[in-house]
PAROKOL-668740 format. One record per atom (N, C-alpha, C, O, CB): x, y, z; residue in one letter. Coordinates in steps of 0.2 Angstrom, whole numbers, padded with zeros to 4 digits, always signed. Glycine has a CB too. Example, Ala and Ser with C-alpha at 12.3 -4.5 7.8 and 13.67 -1.06 7.14 Angstrom:
<tordrens>
+0066-0028+0039A +0062-0022+0039A +0066-0016+0039A +0071-0017+0042A +0057-0022+0045A +0064-0011+0035S +0068-0005+0036S +0064+0000+0039S +0067+0006+0040S +0070-0003+0029S 
</tordrens>
This chain:
<tordrens>
+0230+0068+0028M +0224+0066+0032M +0218+0071+0030M +0213+0069+0029M +0225+0065+0039M +0220+0077+0030K +0215+0082+0029K +0212+0082+0022K +0206+0082+0021K +0218+0089+0031K +0217+0082+0017P +0214+0081+0010P +0210+0075+0008P +0205+0076+0005P +0220+0081+0005P +0211+0070+0012R +0207+0064+0011R +0200+0065+0013R +0195+0063+0010R +0210+0058+0014R +0199+0068+0019I +0193+0070+0022I +0189+0075+0017I +0183+0074+0016I +0194+0073+0029I +0192+0080+0015S +0189+0085+0011S +0187+0081+0004S +0182+0083+0001S +0194+0091+0009S +0191+0077+0002A +0189+0073-0005A +0183+0069-0003A +0178+0069-0008A +0195+0069-0007A +0183+0066+0002W +0177+0061+0004W +0171+0066+0005W +0165+0064+0003W +0178+0057+0010W +0172+0072+0007R +0166+0076+0008R +0163+0079+0001R +0157+0079+0000R +0168+0083+0012R +0168+0080-0003G +0166+0082-0010G +0162+0076-0014G +0157+0077-0017G +0172+0084-0014G +0165+0070-0013V +0162+0064-0016V +0155+0063-0013V +0150+0062-0017V +0166+0058-0015V +0154+0064-0007S +0148+0063-0003S +0143+0069-0006S +0137+0067-0007S +0148+0063+0004S +0145+0075-0006F +0141+0080-0009F +0139+0079-0016F +0133+0080-0017F +0145+0087-0008F +0143+0077-0020I +0141+0075-0027I +0136+0069-0027I +0132+0070-0031I +0148+0073-0031I +0137+0064-0023M +0132+0059-0023M +0126+0061-0020M +0120+0059-0023M +0135+0053-0018M +0125+0066-0015M +0119+0068-0013M +0116+0072-0019M +0110+0072-0020M +0120+0073-0007M +0120+0076-0022G +0117+0081-0028G +0114+0076-0033G +0109+0077-0036G +0122+0085-0030G +0118+0071-0035A +0116+0066-0040A +0109+0063-0038A +0105+0062-0042A +0121+0061-0042A +0109+0061-0032L +0103+0057-0029L +0097+0062-0029L +0092+0060-0031L +0104+0055-0022L +0098+0068-0027A +0092+0073-0027A +0090+0074-0034A +0084+0074-0036A +0094+0079-0024A +0095+0075-0039F +0093+0076-0046F +0089+0070-0049F +0085+0071-0052F +0099+0078-0050F +0092+0064-0047Y +0089+0058-0050Y +0081+0057-0047Y +0077+0055-0050Y +0093+0052-0048Y +0081+0059-0041T +0074+0059-0037T +0069+0064-0041T +0063+0062-0042T +0074+0060-0030T +0071+0070-0041V +0067+0075-0044V +0065+0073-0052V +0060+0074-0054V +0071+0082-0044V +0070+0071-0055T +0069+0069-0062T +0064+0063-0063T +0060+0063-0067T +0076+0067-0066T +0065+0058-0058G +0060+0053-0058G +0053+0055-0056G +0048+0052-0059G +0063+0047-0053G +0052+0059-0052I +0046+0062-0050I +0043+0065-0056I +0037+0064-0057I +0046+0066-0044I +0046+0070-0059I +0044+0073-0065I +0042+0069-0070I +0037+0069-0073I +0049+0079-0067I +0046+0064-0071Y +0045+0059-0077Y +0039+0055-0075Y +0034+0054-0080Y +0051+0054-0078Y +0038+0052-0069S +0032+0048-0067S +0026+0053-0068S +0020+0050-0070S +0033+0045-0060S +0026+0059-0066E +0020+0063-0066E +0018+0065-0073E +0012+0065-0075E +0022+0070-0062E +0023+0066-0077S +0022+0067-0085S +0019+0061-0088S +0014+0061-0092S +0028+0070-0088S +0021+0055-0086A +0019+0049-0089A +0012+0048-0087A +0007+0046-0090A +0023+0043-0087A +0010+0049-0080L +0004+0048-0077L -0001+0053-0081L -0007+0051-0082L +0004+0049-0070L +0001+0059-0082A -0003+0064-0085A -0005+0062-0093A -0010+0063-0095A +0000+0071-0085A +0000+0060-0096I +0000+0057-0103I -0005+0052-0103I -0010+0052-0108I +0006+0055-0106I -0005+0047-0099T -0009+0041-0099T -0017+0044-0097T -0021+0041-0100T -0007+0036-0094T -0017+0048-0093H -0024+0051-0091H -0027+0055-0097H -0033+0054-0098H -0023+0055-0085H -0022+0058-0100F -0025+0062-0106F -0027+0058-0112F -0032+0059-0115F -0019+0067-0108F -0023+0052-0113T -0025+0048-0118T -0032+0044-0116T -0036+0043-0120T -0020+0042-0119T -0033+0043-0110F -0039+0039-0108F -0045+0044-0109F -0050+0042-0111F -0039+0037-0100F -0044+0051-0107T -0050+0055-0108T -0051+0057-0115T -0056+0058-0117T -0048+0062-0104T -0045+0057-0119A -0046+0058-0126A -0050+0053-0130A -0054+0054-0134A -0039+0059-0129A -0049+0046-0128E -0052+0041-0131E -0059+0041-0129E -0063+0039-0134E -0049+0034-0129E -0061+0043-0124R -0069+0043-0122R -0072+0050-0125R -0078+0050-0124R -0069+0043-0114R 
</tordrens>
């Protein structure tokens, strides 16, 4: 019973880490895409 609980804790910890990593990567990607589009708009003018 105890190993199963520890395994679930490890899986949940990995899921939380993956979710946080995915969120941070998505924020950075959206910010860079927004900056690139803004830069192209200012460069065309």
